[in-house]
C-alpha positions as CSV (number, residue, x, y, z in Angstrom):
1,X,20.2,22.0,-83.8
2,X,17.4,19.7,-82.9
3,X,14.0,21.3,-83.4
4,X,11.3,21.1,-80.7
5,X,7.6,20.6,-81.2
6,X,7.0,24.4,-80.8
7,X,9.4,25.0,-83.7
8,X,7.6,22.5,-86.0
9,X,4.2,24.1,-85.0
10,X,5.5,27.3,-86.7
11,X,4.8,25.6,-90.0
12,X,1.1,25.9,-89.2
13,X,1.4,29.6,-90.2
14,X,2.3,28.5,-93.8
15,X,-0.7,26.1,-93.7
16,X,-2.9,29.0,-92.7
17,X,-1.7,31.2,-95.5
18,X,-2.3,28.4,-98.1
19,X,-5.8,27.7,-96.7
20,X,-6.8,31.4,-96.7
21,X,-5.5,31.9,-100.3
22,X,-7.4,28.8,-101.4
23,X,-10.6,30.2,-99.8
24,X,-10.1,33.6,-101.5
25,X,-9.4,32.0,-104.9
26,X,-12.0,29.2,-105.0
27,X,-14.9,30.4,-102.9
28,X,-16.1,32.8,-105.6
29,X,-17.0,29.8,-107.7
30,X,-19.9,29.2,-105.4
31,X,-21.0,32.9,-105.5
32,X,-22.7,33.7,-108.9
33,X,-21.9,37.2,-110.0
34,X,-19.2,37.8,-107.5
35,X,-16.6,40.3,-108.8
36,X,-13.3,40.0,-107.0
37,X,-12.0,43.3,-108.4
38,X,-14.8,45.3,-106.8
39,X,-16.1,43.2,-103.9
40,X,-14.5,42.7,-100.5
41,X,-13.2,39.3,-99.4
42,X,-15.6,39.4,-96.4
43,X,-18.5,39.3,-98.8
44,X,-17.6,35.6,-99.5
45,X,-18.1,34.7,-95.8
46,X,-21.3,36.8,-95.2
47,X,-24.0,35.0,-93.3
48,X,-26.3,35.0,-96.4
49,X,-23.6,34.5,-99.1
50,X,-24.0,31.4,-101.3
51,X,-20.3,30.9,-100.9
52,X,-20.4,30.7,-97.1
53,X,-20.3,26.9,-96.9
54,X,-17.4,26.5,-99.3
55,X,-15.6,29.4,-97.6
56,X,-15.9,27.7,-94.2
57,X,-14.6,24.4,-95.6
58,X,-11.6,25.9,-97.3
59,X,-10.7,28.4,-94.5
60,X,-11.0,25.9,-91.6
61,X,-7.2,25.2,-91.5
62,X,-6.6,29.0,-91.7
63,X,-8.7,29.7,-88.6
64,X,-7.1,27.1,-86.4
65,X,-3.6,27.1,-87.8
66,X,-3.2,30.8,-87.7
67,X,-4.0,31.0,-84.0
68,X,-1.8,28.0,-83.2
69,X,1.2,29.6,-85.0
70,X,1.0,33.1,-83.5
71,X,0.3,31.7,-80.0
72,X,3.4,29.4,-80.3
73,X,5.4,32.4,-81.4
74,X,4.3,34.3,-78.2
75,X,5.2,31.4,-76.0
76,X,8.6,31.0,-77.7
77,X,9.7,34.6,-77.4
78,X,8.3,34.9,-73.8
79,X,10.5,32.1,-72.6
80,X,13.7,33.6,-74.1
81,X,14.9,36.8,-72.5
82,X,17.4,37.2,-75.3
83,X,14.7,39.0,-77.2
84,X,14.2,42.6,-76.5
85,X,11.1,43.8,-74.6
86,X,10.0,45.9,-77.6
87,X,10.2,42.8,-79.8
88,X,8.2,40.7,-77.4
89,X,5.5,43.3,-76.9
90,X,5.1,43.6,-80.7
91,X,4.7,39.8,-81.0
92,X,2.1,39.8,-78.2
93,X,0.0,42.6,-79.7
94,X,0.1,40.9,-83.1
95,X,-1.1,37.7,-81.5
96,X,-3.9,39.6,-79.8
97,X,-4.9,41.1,-83.1
98,X,-5.2,37.5,-84.5
99,X,-7.3,36.4,-81.6
100,X,-9.6,39.5,-81.9
101,X,-9.9,38.8,-85.6
102,X,-10.7,35.1,-85.3
103,X,-13.2,35.5,-82.5
104,X,-14.7,38.8,-83.5
105,X,-15.3,38.0,-87.2
106,X,-16.6,34.5,-86.1
107,X,-19.1,36.1,-83.8
108,X,-20.1,38.9,-86.1
109,X,-19.9,38.0,-89.8
110,X,-21.5,40.4,-92.3
111,X,-25.2,39.7,-92.5
112,X,-25.5,40.6,-96.2
113,X,-22.8,40.7,-98.8
114,X,-22.2,44.0,-100.4
115,X,-24.7,46.0,-98.4
116,X,-24.6,48.8,-95.9
117,X,-24.8,48.7,-92.1
118,X,-28.2,46.9,-91.9
119,X,-27.9,45.3,-88.5
120,X,-26.1,45.3,-85.1
121,X,-24.0,42.4,-86.5
122,X,-22.7,44.5,-89.3
123,X,-21.9,47.5,-87.0
124,X,-19.9,45.2,-84.8
125,X,-18.1,43.6,-87.8
126,X,-17.0,47.0,-89.3
127,X,-16.9,49.5,-86.5
128,X,-15.7,47.4,-83.6
129,X,-13.9,44.3,-84.8
130,X,-12.3,45.8,-87.9
131,X,-11.2,49.0,-86.1
132,X,-9.6,46.9,-83.3
133,X,-7.9,44.7,-85.8
134,X,-6.5,47.6,-87.8
135,X,-5.3,49.5,-84.7
136,X,-3.6,46.4,-83.2
137,X,-2.0,45.6,-86.6
138,X,-0.5,49.1,-87.0
139,X,0.8,49.3,-83.4
140,X,2.2,45.7,-83.3
141,X,3.9,46.0,-86.7
142,X,5.3,49.4,-85.9
143,X,6.8,48.1,-82.7
144,X,8.4,45.2,-84.6
145,X,9.8,47.6,-87.2
146,X,11.3,49.7,-84.3
147,X,12.7,46.5,-82.7
148,X,14.3,45.5,-86.0
149,X,16.0,48.9,-86.3
150,X,17.4,48.8,-82.7
151,X,18.4,45.1,-82.6
152,X,20.2,43.1,-85.3
153,X,18.6,39.8,-84.1
154,X,15.1,41.2,-84.9
155,X,16.1,42.8,-88.2
156,X,14.6,40.1,-90.4
157,X,11.3,40.1,-88.7
158,X,11.3,43.9,-88.7
159,X,11.8,44.0,-92.5
160,X,8.9,41.8,-93.0
161,X,6.8,43.8,-90.6
162,X,7.6,46.8,-92.7
163,X,6.4,45.0,-95.8
164,X,3.2,44.0,-94.1
165,X,2.5,47.5,-92.8
166,X,3.1,48.9,-96.2
167,X,0.6,46.5,-97.7
168,X,-2.0,47.4,-95.1
169,X,-1.5,51.1,-95.8
170,X,-1.8,50.5,-99.5
171,X,-5.1,48.7,-98.9
172,X,-6.5,51.3,-96.4
173,X,-5.5,54.4,-98.4
174,X,-6.2,52.8,-101.8
175,X,-9.8,52.0,-100.8
176,X,-10.5,55.7,-100.5
177,X,-8.7,56.6,-103.7
178,X,-9.5,54.0,-106.4
179,X,-12.8,53.8,-108.2
180,X,-15.4,51.4,-106.7
181,X,-14.8,48.9,-109.4
182,X,-11.2,48.4,-108.1
183,X,-12.1,48.3,-104.4
184,X,-11.5,44.5,-104.1
185,X,-8.0,44.7,-105.6
186,X,-6.6,47.2,-103.0
187,X,-8.6,45.6,-100.2
188,X,-6.7,42.3,-100.7
189,X,-3.4,44.0,-99.9
190,X,-4.7,44.6,-96.4
191,X,-6.2,41.2,-95.8
192,X,-3.2,39.3,-97.1
193,X,-0.7,41.4,-95.1
194,X,-1.7,40.0,-91.7
195,X,-2.0,36.4,-93.0
196,X,1.3,36.6,-94.8
197,X,3.1,38.1,-91.8
198,X,1.8,35.3,-89.6
199,X,3.3,32.8,-92.1
200,X,6.6,34.7,-91.8
201,X,6.5,34.4,-88.0
202,X,5.8,30.7,-88.4
203,X,8.8,30.2,-90.6
204,X,11.0,32.2,-88.3
205,X,9.7,30.2,-85.4
206,X,10.6,27.0,-87.3
207,X,14.1,28.5,-87.6
208,X,14.2,29.4,-83.9
209,X,14.2,33.0,-85.0
210,X,17.8,32.5,-86.1
211,X,19.1,31.7,-82.6
């Protein structure tokens, strides 16, 4: 089957994952004293972080490619009524989460790495953007899991949605259970869950979602 441009654009999700992983792995080199086991990923992109410039360079493909991928997935499923309504709504909400994350964290990065809520910017980052991202992630992935249970054509995406949701829950619950020196480890389960699932959607889009 000949692939269309929108199918090829699905590979931008893989590019986004590689870019994000590179930023997480290499940006700490520009942040003296950064401890990945205890500190959050967002500390690397804080407004005052010494690693901010390197983070921005490495994560530029992630910011643009991730949005392109999930938006193309929305367009693709919206134009094909063979997908169930539950599946389409799940994809739409996951795309909305990515837009909220990209725009929200871009507008309101942490002002200081590893500090408390010291400014309006920090409050927006944690209590508005992060809460919205978490809620949209849980709802969208839950809908996709349900769609996979009800429809065989959506089963593969549903399985991966289950993996992503499990990773998010491990990160969210683990942050309140593990000692502070291991906070960064469990937090990475959450942040990679969404980026990884976006890459999965990109691969499935490249494959025309098996159709």
